[in-house]
C-alpha positions in Angstrom: 0.0 0.2 0.3 1.5 3.7 -1.2 2.6 5.3 2.2 0.1 8.4 1.5 -2.5 5.6 2.0 -1.1 4.8 5.5 -0.8 8.1 6.5 -4.2 9.3 5.8 -5.6 6.3 7.5 -3.6 7.1 10.5 -3.4 10.5 10.6 -6.2 11.1 13.8 -5.2 7.5 15.1 -2.4 6.2 16.3 -2.2 2.6 15.9 1.2 0.0 16.8 1.3 -3.2 15.9 3.2 -5.6 17.9 4.2 -9.5 16.6 5.4 -11.9 19.4 4.9 -15.5 20.9 1.6 -14.7 22.4 1.2 -14.4 25.5 3.6 -14.2 28.3 6.1 -12.3 25.9 3.6 -9.3 25.4 3.0 -9.1 28.9 5.4 -7.1 30.5 6.6 -5.0 27.7 3.0 -4.3 26.1 0.1 -4.8 28.1 1.3 -4.3 31.2 2.3 -0.4 30.3 -0.9 -0.4 28.6 -2.9 -1.2 31.1 -0.9 1.0 33.3 -1.7 3.7 31.2 -5.4 3.1 30.2 -6.3 2.7 34.5 -4.8 6.3 34.9 -6.9 7.7 31.7 -9.9 6.1 32.1 -12.0 7.9 34.4 -10.9 11.2 32.8 -11.4 9.8 28.9 -14.3 10.8 27.1 -14.4 7.5 25.3 -14.2 4.3 26.9 -10.9 2.3 27.0 -11.6 -1.2 25.7 -10.1 -4.7 25.0 -11.3 -6.8 22.4 -10.2 -10.5 22.2 -12.2 -13.8 20.3 -13.8 -15.3 23.4 -15.4 -14.1 26.4 -12.4 -16.4 28.2 -9.9 -14.6 26.7 -11.1 -11.6 28.7 -12.0 -13.6 31.6 -7.9 -14.6 31.4 -6.6 -11.1 31.3 -8.8 -9.9 33.7 -7.9 -12.8 35.9 -3.8 -11.6 35.1 -4.9 -8.1 36.1 -6.4 -9.3 39.6 -3.2 -10.8 40.0 -0.6 -8.3 39.4 -3.0 -5.4 41.2 -3.8 -3.4 38.1 -7.1 -2.0 38.1 -9.8 -2.6 35.7 -12.5 0.2 36.5 -13.3 2.1 33.2 -11.9 -0.5 31.2 -14.8 -2.5 28.6 -14.2 -6.3 27.3 -15.9 -7.2 24.0 -16.0 -9.9 21.9 -16.6 -8.9 18.0 -20.3 -9.0 18.0 -20.3 -6.8 21.3 -17.6 -4.8 19.5 -19.9 -4.5 16.1 -23.0 -3.4 18.3 -21.0 -0.6 20.7 -19.7 0.8 17.1 -23.1 1.0 15.1 -25.1 2.2 18.3 -28.2 4.0 17.5 -27.2 4.3 13.2 -30.3 2.9 10.9 -28.1 0.0 9.7 -30.7 -2.9 10.3 -28.8 -6.2 10.6 -31.1 -9.4 10.0 -31.4 -12.3 12.6 -29.5 -15.4 11.1 -33.1 -17.0 11.1 -34.4 -14.2 9.0 -31.3 -14.9 6.3 -32.3 -18.4 6.5 -36.1 -17.5 5.4 -35.5 -15.4 2.9 -32.5 -17.6 1.3 -35.1 -20.4 1.0 -38.3 -18.4 -0.2 -36.1 -17.2 -2.8 -34.9 -21.0 -3.7 -38.3 -22.1 -3.7 -39.3 -19.3 -5.9 -36.5 -20.0 -8.3 -37.3 -23.8 -8.4 -40.9 -22.6 -9.4 -39.8 -20.4 -12.2 -37.8 -22.5 -13.7 -39.9 -25.7 -13.4 -38.9 -26.7 -17.2 -35.0 -26.7 -16.4 -34.8 -29.9 -14.6 -31.2 -29.7 -12.6 -31.7 -25.9 -12.1 -35.1 -26.6 -10.2 -33.6 -29.9 -8.4 -30.5 -27.9 -7.1 -33.0 -24.8 -6.3 -35.1 -27.1 -4.4 -32.6 -28.6 -2.6 -31.7 -25.0 -1.5 -35.1 -24.2 -0.1 -34.7 -27.7 2.2 -31.5 -26.6 3.4 -30.8 -23.3 3.1 -27.8 -22.9 5.6 -25.3 -24.5 3.4 -25.5 -22.0 0.8 -26.0 -18.7 3.4 -23.0 -20.0 5.2 -20.5 -20.4 2.0 -22.3 -16.5 0.9 -21.1 -15.1 4.1 -18.0 -16.5 3.7 -17.3 -14.9 0.0 -19.1 -11.7 0.6 -16.8 -11.0 3.5 -13.9 -12.0 1.5 -14.7 -9.3 -1.0 -16.0 -11.6 -3.5 -19.0 -12.2 -5.5 -20.8 -15.3 -6.6 -22.1 -13.3 -10.1 -18.1 -13.7 -11.3 -17.7 -17.7 -10.4 -20.6 -19.1 -9.0 -22.9 -21.6 -10.8 -25.9 -20.4 -12.7 -28.8 -21.6 -10.4 -26.6 -20.7 -7.3 -26.5 -16.9 -9.2 -30.2 -17.1 -9.6 -31.0 -18.1 -6.4 -28.9 -15.4 -4.7 -30.0 -12.7 -6.7 -33.4 -13.4 -5.7 -32.2 -13.8 -2.1 -30.5 -10.1 -2.2 -33.9 -8.9 -3.9 -35.6 -10.0 -0.9 -33.0 -8.8 1.6 -33.0 -5.3 0.0 -36.9 -5.4 -0.2 -36.8 -6.4 3.7 -34.7 -3.3 4.3 -32.0 -5.6 5.7 -27.8 -5.0 5.6 -25.6 -7.9 5.7 -22.8 -8.0 8.2 -20.0 -7.4 6.1 -21.8 -4.8 4.4 -22.2 -3.0 7.7 -18.6 -3.7 8.7 -17.1 -2.1 5.3 -19.8 1.0 5.2 -18.3 1.7 8.9 -14.7 1.1 7.9 -14.9 3.3 4.9 -15.5 6.4 7.1 -14.1 5.7 10.2 -11.2 8.1 10.1 -13.3 10.8 9.8 -16.0 9.7 12.4 -15.5 11.2 16.2 -13.5 9.0 17.9 -15.3 5.7 20.0 -12.3 4.7 22.2 -9.7 6.8 23.3 -7.5 3.5 23.8 -7.9 -0.2 22.1 -6.2 -3.2 22.4 -7.0 -6.3 20.0 -5.5 -9.3 21.0 -5.1 -13.0 20.4 -6.7 -12.6 17.1 -5.1 -15.0 14.2 -5.8 -16.2 10.5 -8.8 -17.7 12.0 -10.7 -14.6 12.2 -9.9 -13.6 8.7 -13.5 -12.6 8.2 -13.1 -9.8 10.9 -10.5 -8.1 9.8 -12.9 -5.4 8.3 -14.5 -4.9 12.0 -11.2 -4.7 13.3 -9.9 -2.3 11.1 -12.6 -0.3 11.5 -12.1 -0.2 15.5 -8.7 0.2 15.1 -9.3 3.6 13.1 -12.1 4.3 16.1 -9.4 4.8 18.7 -7.5 7.8 19.7 -4.5 4.8 20.7 -4.9 1.5 19.4 -2.2 -1.4 20.0 -2.8 -4.9 17.9 -1.0 -8.0 19.4 -0.3 -10.7 16.7 1.5 -14.2 16.7 4.1 -15.0 15.0 3.3 -17.4 12.3 3.7 -21.2 12.8 4.8 -23.9 10.5 0.6 -25.5 10.4 -0.4 -22.1 8.5 2.4 -20.4 7.6 0.6 -19.2 4.3 -2.5 -17.9 6.0 -0.6 -16.2 8.4 1.9 -14.3 6.8 -0.9 -12.9 5.2 -2.6 -12.0 7.9 0.4 -10.4 9.6 1.3 -8.7 6.3 -2.4 -7.2 5.5 -2.3 -5.5 9.0 1.4 -4.2 8.0 0.3 -3.0 4.8 -2.5 -1.3 6.6 -0.6 0.5 9.4 2.7 0.2 9.9 5.4 -2.8 10.3 5.1 -4.9 13.2 7.7 -4.4 16.2 8.5 -7.7 17.5 8.5 -8.6 21.1 11.2 -10.5 22.4 10.7 -14.4 23.4 10.2 -14.8 27.5 13.2 -17.1 27.9 12.1 -17.6 31.3 9.3 -19.4 30.2 8.8 -22.9 30.5 7.9 -25.3 27.5 8.7 -28.9 28.2 6.5 -30.0 25.9 7.1 -28.1 23.0 9.5 -30.8 21.3 6.3 -33.0 21.0 4.7 -31.3 18.6 7.8 -29.1 16.7 10.2 -31.2 15.3 12.6 -28.4 14.9 13.1 -28.4 18.8 15.9 -30.9 19.2 16.4 -31.1 23.1 13.8 -33.6 24.6 13.0 -32.5 28.2 12.4 -35.2 31.1 8.7 -34.1 31.2 6.4 -36.9 30.0 2.7 -36.4 29.2 0.1 -39.1 30.5 -1.9 -41.3 27.9 -5.4 -42.3 29.7 -7.7 -44.7 27.9 -11.4 -45.3 29.5 -13.3 -47.9 28.3 -16.2 -45.5 27.1 -16.9 -41.6 27.7 -17.9 -42.6 31.5 -14.3 -43.9 32.2 -12.7 -41.3 30.0 -14.6 -38.6 32.0 -13.4 -40.4 35.2 -9.9 -40.5 34.0 -10.1 -36.7 33.4 -11.1 -35.9 36.4 -9.2 -38.2 38.6 -6.1 -36.6 36.0 -7.2 -33.2 37.3 -7.2 -34.0 40.7 -3.8 -35.0 40.8 -2.7 -31.8 39.0 -4.4 -30.0 41.5 -2.4 -31.8 44.1 1.0 -30.3 42.9 2.6 -27.0 44.2 3.5 -26.3 40.8 -0.6 -26.0 39.5 -2.0 -22.8 39.1 -4.0 -23.3 35.8 -5.5 -26.4 34.6 -7.0 -26.6 31.3 -9.4 -29.3 30.6 -9.6 -28.9 26.7 -12.8 -30.8 24.1 -13.4 -30.4 20.9 -17.1 -29.6 21.1 -20.4 -29.7 23.2 -21.3 -33.2 24.2 -21.8 -36.0 27.1 -17.9 -36.1 27.5 -17.6 -32.0 29.0 -20.6 -32.7 30.7 -20.1 -35.6 32.5 -16.7 -34.1 33.7 -18.2 -31.2 35.0 -21.0 -32.8 36.7 -18.4 -34.9 38.1 -16.9 -32.1 39.9 -19.8 -30.3 40.5 -20.5 -33.5 42.8 -17.3 -33.4 44.5 -17.5 -29.6 45.6 -14.5 -28.8 43.1 -15.2 -25.5 41.9 -14.1 -24.7 37.9 -15.5 -23.1 34.9 -17.6 -24.9 32.3 -16.7 -22.9 29.0 -18.4 -25.8 26.8 -21.8 -26.1 28.8 -24.1 -28.0 27.9 -27.7 -27.5 25.5 -30.9 -26.7 28.3 -34.3 -26.5 27.4 -35.9 -23.7 27.8 -39.6 -22.5 28.9 -40.9 -23.2 25.2 -39.3 -26.7 24.8 -42.3 -28.9 26.0 -43.3 -32.2 24.3 -47.0 -30.1 23.2 -44.9 -27.6 21.2 -42.9 -30.3 19.5 -46.2 -32.5 18.7 -47.4 -29.5 17.3 -45.0 -28.4 14.8 -44.9 -32.5 13.7 -49.0 -32.2 13.2 -49.0 -28.6 11.3 -46.3 -30.6 9.0 -48.2 -34.2 9.0 -52.0 -33.9 9.1 -52.3 -37.7 10.2 -53.8 -39.4 12.7 -50.5 -40.5 15.0 -48.8 -36.6 15.0 -52.3 -36.0 16.1 -52.8 -38.6 18.9 -49.1 -37.1 20.5 -50.2 -33.4 20.2 -53.1 -34.4 22.3 -51.9 -36.6 24.7 -49.4 -33.8 26.0 -51.8 -30.9 25.4 -54.7 -32.3 27.1 -56.8 -28.8 27.2 -57.4 -29.6 23.4 -59.3 -32.6 24.2 -62.0 -31.0 26.6 -62.4 -33.2 29.5 -62.4 -36.5 27.4 -60.5 -39.6 28.1 -57.0 -39.6 25.3 -57.4 -43.4 25.4 -61.0 -42.9 24.3 -59.8 -40.7 21.5 -57.2 -43.1 20.4 -59.2 -46.4 20.4 -62.2 -44.5 18.7 -59.8 -43.1 16.0 -57.7 -46.1 15.3 -60.8 -48.2 15.0 -61.8 -45.4 12.4 -58.5 -46.0 10.6 -58.8 -49.8 10.3 -62.4 -49.3 8.8 -61.6 -47.0 6.2 -57.8 -47.1 6.0 -57.3 -43.3 5.7 -55.7 -41.3 8.5 -56.2 -37.9 7.3 -57.3 -35.8 9.9 -59.9 -33.9 7.3 -61.1 -37.3 6.3 -61.4 -38.7 10.2 -63.2 -34.8 11.3 -65.6 -35.6 8.2 -66.2 -39.0 9.3 -66.9 -38.0 13.2 -69.1 -35.4 12.4 -71.4 -37.8 10.0 -72.0 -40.1 13.2 -74.7 -38.1 14.8 -76.3 -41.4 16.3 -72.9 -42.0 18.5 -72.4 -39.3 21.0 -68.4 -39.7 21.4 -67.4 -39.7 17.8 -69.6 -36.3 18.0 -67.4 -35.0 20.8 -64.1 -36.6 18.9 -65.5 -34.3 16.0 -65.7 -31.3 17.7 -61.9 -31.9 18.6 -60.7 -32.4 15.6 -63.0 -29.2 14.2 -61.3 -27.5 17.0 -57.6 -27.9 15.4 -56.5 -25.7 13.2 -54.0 -25.9 10.2 -51.7 -23.5 8.7 -52.6 -22.6 5.0 -50.6 -24.4 2.2 -48.9 -21.5 0.8 -49.5 -17.8 2.2 -47.3 -14.6 2.8 -45.6 -14.2 6.2 -47.8 -11.4 7.1 -50.7 -14.2 6.4 -49.0 -17.1 8.3 -48.3 -15.0 11.5 -52.1 -13.4 11.6 -53.1 -17.4 11.6 -50.2 -18.2 14.0 -51.4 -15.9 16.5 -55.3 -17.2 16.4 -54.1 -20.8 16.9 -51.4 -19.2 19.9 -54.2 -17.8 21.4 -57.0 -20.6 21.4 -54.1 -22.9 22.8 -53.1 -20.4 25.5 -49.3 -19.8 24.0 -49.4 -16.3 24.4 -46.2 -16.2 25.9 -45.1 -17.6 22.7 -46.5 -15.1 20.8 -45.2 -12.4 22.7 -41.8 -13.8 22.1 -42.2 -14.5 18.4 -43.6 -10.8 17.8 -41.1 -8.7 18.8 -38.8 -10.0 15.9 -41.3 -10.3 13.1 -42.4 -6.6 12.1 -39.7 -6.1 9.5 -39.9 -8.9 7.5 -43.4 -9.2 8.4 -44.6 -6.1 7.0 -41.9 -6.3 3.9 -42.2 -10.1 2.8 -45.1 -9.6 0.7 -44.5 -13.2 -1.9 -45.9 -16.5 -0.9 -44.2 -19.3 -0.1 -44.7 -23.0 1.5 -45.8 -23.7 4.7 -42.8 -26.3 5.4 -40.0 -23.2 5.0 -42.6 -21.0 7.1 -42.5 -23.9 9.9 -38.9 -24.1 9.8 -38.6 -20.8 10.2 -40.7 -20.4 13.3 -39.0 -23.4 14.8 -35.6 -21.8 14.6 -37.3 -18.6 16.3 -38.6 -19.8 19.1 -35.7 -22.1 19.6 -35.3 -21.5 23.3 -32.2 -24.1 24.2 -29.8 -22.4 26.0 -25.9 -23.1 27.4 -26.2 -24.4 30.6 -23.7 -25.0 33.3 -24.1 -26.4 37.0 -23.6 -23.4 40.2 -20.2 -25.0 40.4 -19.1 -24.7 37.0 -19.5 -20.8 36.4 -16.5 -19.4 38.7 -14.4 -18.1 36.2 -11.6 -17.5 37.9 -11.3 -21.0 39.3 -7.9 -22.9 38.7 -9.9 -25.6 36.6 -11.5 -24.6 33.3 -13.4 -26.5 30.6 -12.9 -24.9 26.7 -12.8 -25.9 23.3 -9.1 -25.6 21.8 -9.7 -22.5 20.2 -10.2 -20.5 23.1 -7.2 -21.8 25.0 -4.8 -20.9 22.6 -4.5 -17.4 23.6 -4.2 -18.8 26.9 -1.1 -20.1 29.9 -1.5 -22.9 31.5 0.4 -24.9 34.5 -1.3 -27.9 33.2 -3.3 -29.2 30.1 -5.7 -32.0 29.9 -6.6 -32.7 26.2 -9.8 -34.8 25.7 -11.6 -37.0 23.3 -9.0 -37.5 21.2 -10.6 -40.2 19.2 -10.6 -40.5 15.1 -13.1 -38.0 13.8 -13.7 -35.6 16.6 -10.3 -33.8 17.0 -9.5 -32.5 14.3 -12.2 -32.9 12.4 -12.3 -34.3 8.6 -12.4 -31.7 6.1 -15.6 -31.6 4.8 -15.2 -29.6 1.2 -18.5 -27.2 0.1 -20.5 -28.2 -2.8 -20.9 -24.7 -3.5 -17.0 -23.3 -3.2 -14.5 -26.4 -3.1 -11.6 -25.9 -2.4 -9.6 -25.4 -5.5 -11.6 -22.4 -6.5 -10.9 -20.7 -3.1 -7.2 -21.2 -3.6 -7.6 -19.1 -7.3 -9.6 -16.7 -5.4 -7.0 -16.4 -2.7 -4.0 -16.0 -5.5 -6.0 -13.3 -6.9 -6.3 -11.3 -3.9 -2.7 -12.1 -3.2 0.0 -9.4 -3.6 3.4 -8.1 -2.9 3.2 -5.8 0.0 4.6 -2.4 0.0 7.3 -3.8 2.4 8.7 -5.5 -0.6 10.0 -9.2 -1.7 8.7 -11.4 1.1 5.9 -9.5 2.1 2.4 -10.6 1.5 -0.9 -8.8 1.9 -4.2 -9.1 0.6 -6.1 -6.2 -1.5 -7.8 -3.4 -0.9 -11.1 -4.7 0.5 -10.5 -8.6 0.3 -9.6 -11.1 2.9 -8.6 -14.7 2.8 -11.1 -17.5 2.1 -10.6 -20.4 4.3 -10.8 -23.6 2.7 -11.6 -27.0 4.2 -7.9 -27.4 4.2 -7.1 -24.5 6.1 -9.8 -25.0 9.0 -7.5 -28.2 9.1 -4.6 -26.8 9.3 -5.9 -23.8 11.6 -7.2 -26.8 14.0 -3.5 -28.5 14.1 -2.4 -25.0 14.8 -4.4 -24.2 17.8 -3.7 -27.6 19.2 0.1 -27.0 18.8 -0.1 -24.1 20.6 -2.2 -25.1 23.6 1.0 -28.0 23.9 3.2 -25.8 24.1 1.7 -23.4 26.6 1.3 -26.1 29.3 4.3 -25.7 31.6 4.2 -28.8 34.1 1.9 -31.4 33.1 0.4 -32.9 30.2 -2.1 -35.5 29.8 -4.0 -36.8 27.0 -7.4 -39.1 27.0 -9.1 -40.7 24.7 -11.9 -43.5 24.9 -11.5 -47.2 23.7 -15.1 -47.9 22.3 -17.4 -45.8 20.3 -20.9 -45.2 22.2 -23.2 -45.4 18.8 -20.6 -48.8 17.9 -19.8 -50.8 21.1 -18.7 -53.5 19.3 -15.3 -52.6 17.4 -12.1 -50.1 18.5 -12.4 -46.7 18.4 -8.9 -45.5 16.8 -7.0 -42.5 18.4 -7.0 -39.5 16.7 -3.4 -38.6 14.7 -2.7 -36.0 17.0 -2.9 -38.4 19.7 -0.8 -41.3 18.1 1.7 -38.2 16.8 2.4 -37.5 20.5 2.7 -40.9 21.8 4.9 -41.7 19.1 7.1 -38.3 20.0 7.3 -39.6 23.5 8.2 -43.3 23.4 9.4 -43.7 19.7 7.1 -46.7 18.8 4.0 -46.4 17.3 0.8 -46.7 18.8 -0.7 -50.2 17.8 -4.3 -51.4 19.1 -2.7 -54.0 21.4 -1.3 -50.8 22.7 -4.3 -49.1 23.0 -5.6 -51.7 24.9 -3.1 -52.1 27.2 -3.1 -48.0 28.1 -7.0 -49.1 28.6 -6.4 -51.7 31.6 -3.5 -49.3 32.9 -6.1 -46.4 32.9 -8.8 -48.9 34.4 -6.3 -50.1 37.0 -5.2 -46.7 38.1 -8.8 -45.2 38.6 -9.5 -48.6 40.9 -6.8 -48.1 43.1 -7.2 -44.4 43.6 -10.7 -43.8 43.3 -9.5 -39.9 43.5 -13.4 -39.2 42.9 -16.0 -41.5 45.0 -19.5 -40.7 43.4 -22.1 -40.5 46.5 -25.2 -43.3 46.0 -28.3 -41.7 46.1 -30.6 -44.6 47.5 -33.6 -45.0 45.7 -36.0 -47.6 46.5 -37.7 -48.5 43.0 -33.8 -48.7 41.3 -33.0 -51.3 44.0 -35.9 -53.3 43.4 -35.4 -52.8 39.6 -31.9 -54.6 40.4 -33.5 -57.0 42.8 -36.3 -58.0 39.7 -32.7 -58.1 37.5 -31.5 -60.7 39.0 -34.4 -62.8 40.1 -35.6 -63.1 36.6 -31.6 -64.7 35.7 -31.6 -67.7 38.0 -32.6 -70.9 36.8 -32.7 -72.8 40.1 -36.5 -70.9 40.7 -39.9 -71.8 39.3 -41.9 -69.0 37.5 -43.1 -66.2 39.5 -44.1 -62.6 39.7 -40.9 -61.1 37.5 -41.3 -63.6 35.0 -45.3 -62.4 34.4 -46.7 -65.2 36.5 -49.1 -64.7 39.4 -47.9 -65.6 43.2 -51.4 -67.3 43.3 -54.6 -67.5 41.2 -57.4 -64.9 40.7 -60.5 -64.8 41.0 -62.2 -63.6 38.3 -62.2 -65.4 35.0 -60.1 -63.6 31.9 -61.0 -63.9 28.4 -59.2 -63.7 25.6 -59.7 -62.9 21.8 -58.9 -65.0 19.1 -56.7 -62.5 17.5 -54.8 -62.2 20.8 -54.2 -66.1 21.0 -51.9 -65.5 18.2 -49.9 -63.2 19.8 -50.0 -65.2 23.4 -46.9 -67.5 22.1 -44.8 -64.4 20.1 -45.0 -62.1 23.0 -46.7 -63.4 26.1 -44.9 -60.4 28.0 -47.4 -57.9 26.5 -50.9 -60.1 26.6 -50.0 -60.7 29.8 -49.3 -57.2 30.8 -52.9 -55.9 28.8 -54.7 -59.0 30.3 -53.8 -58.4 33.9 -52.6 -54.7 34.4 -54.8 -53.4 31.6 -51.6 -51.7 29.7 -51.0 -51.5 26.3 -48.4 -50.5 24.1 -49.4 -47.3 22.6 -47.1 -47.2 19.6 -48.9 -47.5 16.1 -49.1 -50.7 13.9 -47.9 -49.1 10.8 -48.7 -51.8 8.9 -52.5 -51.8 8.7 -53.0 -53.1 5.2 -53.8 -56.8 6.3 -55.9 -55.9 8.9 -58.0 -53.6 6.7 -58.2 -56.1 4.0 -59.4 -58.8 6.5 -61.9 -56.1 7.6 -63.3 -55.9 4.4 -63.7 -58.9 3.1 -65.3 -59.9 6.1 -68.2 -57.2 6.3 -68.7 -57.8 3.0 -68.7 -61.5 3.3 -71.3 -61.3 5.9 -74.0 -59.9 3.4 -73.9 -62.9 2.0 -77.1 -64.2 3.8 -79.3 -61.2 3.3 -81.0 -60.8 6.3 -80.3 -58.4 9.2 -82.5 -59.6 12.2 -79.2 -62.1 12.7 -79.1 -65.6 14.6 -81.2 -66.9 11.9 -80.8 -69.4 8.8 -81.7 -68.4 5.1 -81.5 -70.6 2.3 -78.3 -71.4 0.8 -78.0 -68.6 -2.1 -76.7 -69.3 -5.9 -73.5 -68.5 -6.9 -74.7 -65.4 -8.9 -77.1 -64.0 -5.9 -73.4 -64.6 -3.6 -71.4 -62.6 -6.0 -73.7 -59.8 -6.3 -74.4 -59.3 -2.8 -70.2 -59.0 -2.3 -70.1 -56.9 -5.2 -72.7 -54.6 -4.1 -71.5 -54.2 -0.3 -67.6 -53.3 -1.7 -68.9 -50.8 -4.4 -71.2 -49.2 -1.6 -68.2 -49.2 1.0 -65.8 -47.7 -1.7 -68.6 -44.9 -2.7 -69.1 -43.8 0.8 -65.3 -43.2 1.0 -65.3 -41.6 -2.0 -68.2 -39.3 -0.8 -65.9 -38.7 2.7 -63.0 -37.6 0.9 -64.6 -35.1 -1.5 -66.6 -33.5 1.4 -63.0 -33.4 3.3 -61.8 -31.9 0.3 -59.1 -34.4 0.0 -58.4 -36.6 -3.0 -58.6 -40.7 -3.1 -55.2 -42.1 -3.2 -54.5 -44.2 -5.8 -52.7 -47.0 -3.1 -56.4 -47.2 -1.6 -58.0 -48.0 -5.0 -55.7 -51.0 -5.0 -56.2 -51.9 -1.6 -59.8 -51.7 -2.5 -59.3 -53.9 -5.5 -57.1 -56.6 -4.0 -59.3 -57.0 -1.1 -62.6 -57.3 -3.8 -60.6 -60.0 -5.8 -59.7 -61.8 -2.6 -63.6 -61.4 -1.6 -64.8 -62.6 -5.0 -62.3 -65.8 -4.4 -64.0 -67.0 -1.8 -67.6 -66.4 -2.8 -66.6 -68.8 -5.4 -65.1 -71.2 -3.0 -68.2 -70.8 -0.8 -70.7 -71.6 -3.8 -69.5 -74.7 -3.8 -70.8 -75.9 -0.7 -74.0 -76.8 -2.1 -74.3 -80.0 0.8 -75.4 -77.2 2.9 -78.8 -75.9 2.2 -78.9 -73.3 5.4 -76.4 -70.1 6.0 -76.5 -67.7 9.1 -74.3 -65.0 8.6 -72.6 -63.0 12.1 -74.0 -65.1 14.3 -74.1 -63.9 18.0 -72.9 -65.7 21.0 -73.7 -64.5 24.8 -70.8 -65.7 26.8 -71.5 -69.6 27.1 -69.4 -72.5 28.6 -69.0 -75.6 26.2 -68.2 -78.7 27.3 -65.5 -81.0 25.6 -64.7 -84.1 24.9 -62.0 -84.6 27.6 -64.9 -83.4 29.9 -63.1 -80.1 30.7 -65.2 -76.6 29.5 -64.3 -73.9 26.9 -65.8 -70.5 27.5 -66.9 -68.9 24.6 -68.3 -65.5 23.3 -68.3 -63.0 20.6 -69.2 -63.5 17.1 -69.3 -66.3 14.3 -68.6 -65.3 11.0 -70.2 -67.9 9.1 -72.8 -71.0 9.8 -73.7 -73.4 7.6 -76.4 -75.7 8.6 -78.2 -79.1 7.2 -81.6 -77.7 8.2 -83.7 -74.6 9.4 -84.6 -75.6 13.4 -88.2 -73.1 14.8 -87.9 -73.8 18.2 -83.8 -73.5 18.5 -81.9 -73.0 15.4 -78.7 -74.7 16.9 -80.0 -77.4 19.3 -80.6 -80.9 17.2 -78.8 -79.5 14.0 -75.5 -80.4 12.1 -73.8 -77.3 11.6 -70.3 -76.5 9.9 -68.9 -73.3 11.8 -66.6 -71.1 9.2 -64.1 -68.5 11.2 
């Protein structure tokens, strides 16, 4: 950059750039003098003194160091990039949209493009894919735009069309994207009144390239600014040199900070081969059988480190949130060990309840099972009716007509005016309102408000309404219900990062952090956790919208020689470095190496032997675990050695129970253990734990014929249903066989042509039998067609096929039945009251129910069955 530009930009702002091995080298020479000077002037300065770090934990680390050295913090603000942007923008008119709004606009744009280019199969398919999952493209769009490029210059045609429509919708809503706001503020930052009296930018590396315009604008908005950078590392040398070179091109040559020779780095040789000296320090390698045992090993190691005199700060690093950091934090909290859980875990908020999730699912699928799940979790919608009655009745209707669409079920119940229960169920279904298939955002919101009011979800509407004024009023295009429901669920997502009460001590000695957060801090002891394959570093995931080779070409076009001559690499004005998946992996390796070097007295690495999702096979350690093991022992880590490490870890944990979980007495849990043991004793007969009774019961037990089919297959379920009255509520997804049998049974019942019941009629001829069956089948089909027409639903093709199959089966049975000419009399649907029949062996059989078909030799006037020879067909 020409010298005149540098002088212009720094005319009213003193910006100095310093470079060194963060953190300790810059502490004495740069940071302590800066904080001392700021502490003297902070109360008298008109502007704020601000420290900007990438993460809140970095700011907390600085504060702890300052308190340790007795440096006052009064008047100094600590900000992260989002808070810095909010501070700089202040009360400007720029409207930066929520991420959820941008996903909504991109999905709407993609859906519109898919409809407009329906004749182009490929373009339409790509657009539909983006509409279903807009976040992938939105993330790449943000990266490309922040780097100063546009998809119009190189993107595929489908993506160009979608993003062109997306930007139209963004402008229509009067939104400004983050990268636009940052660059707009940067353009006039030098001429605006200063926001800061003093500014310190610390901890930012090549991983933060998209933030360069914001950080640049912040530096120009301060009267005095200091930027502390890190020396390039081997893993990310190209990106680091470009990052440092661009800062030097914008402002001035960086001033090197001498490395602290007193700083101990006993484990640096494990990640830097050029350091030939090998110290006596050795890391610990701990392998747990699973996540639980690995967590126990981590806690035991942390307690061991805490007991050492040299221990000042223990860092326990994880790749991401999950079961492992949560188990570690809970173990510390249970043992009364104060710590800071910077990873945390997701905890459901006030809106995360089963009724809400089931309502979303019901709006997506207007079918019986989502309806029943919603009604079960929202009893107020039942109007006092039992969910068991509603479930049984609706399942019975489903088996009868083989349609589970709510509109059809509602119409069916409305027509059954002779059944009070079905009439009441119809009113329940009538009260459930659905969102339209397509509408504008304002229309969707108006319907949502009515539904939420009816469900007494006013708090949800209040939370939603405060974020919807701008897009709701401006977005006048129609889009699908699926897109709206996804946006609605995102907007009302109340999950928050939570931690235990004893896990919120920011100034404690034990910290649970991610690898990225721990890079710019110093530690006396470190535990690198969860080092299994695929966990850290994560594998390369190249974007389908912007491949790595295209990213490399764009970076090459943006890179040029800096003003300091040969070897000075910087990026062109209004350009930043695009990070590819390979760059992100290199940054992860850099973070790992930096954390290993930062440990002064102790280092431990942990992994699991088995993966929770696939416990049948060994889970290989990550390449970093193997690398450190090889650098320590000069031998590769085999699976045999991995198993040996697990055995040693287990033996150490058993011999040194540093963390003893307190057993909480629970009679129900203990009784479950008793039952578990009793069922596995072969020397005792069946008892109450094997679904048997201690003594015979007095009441008589009757099973249906269909239930006898399941007695052998699943005796436990039949026993629980018969004796305890409990039944599995999981839906039977295969209703074809049941419906076919019901239809055929009902049609064959019309053979007798007698509605009086329990009487014999003359055996009809073959033509009459087939005509009666065909008439019954057609009447049934016409009734279902009429039902669907009244509900404004088309009758599915698969239903016609199923009906045809059932009719063919009934016709075949009719032909076979017409061959029984030796039985002149018949009766269908013969009802039997409960009665006992004496069998040939003297025992009795209790029967009750209905006989499908009875063939008889004669018609008796007194007793239809007495003295008659009959053939029972069931």
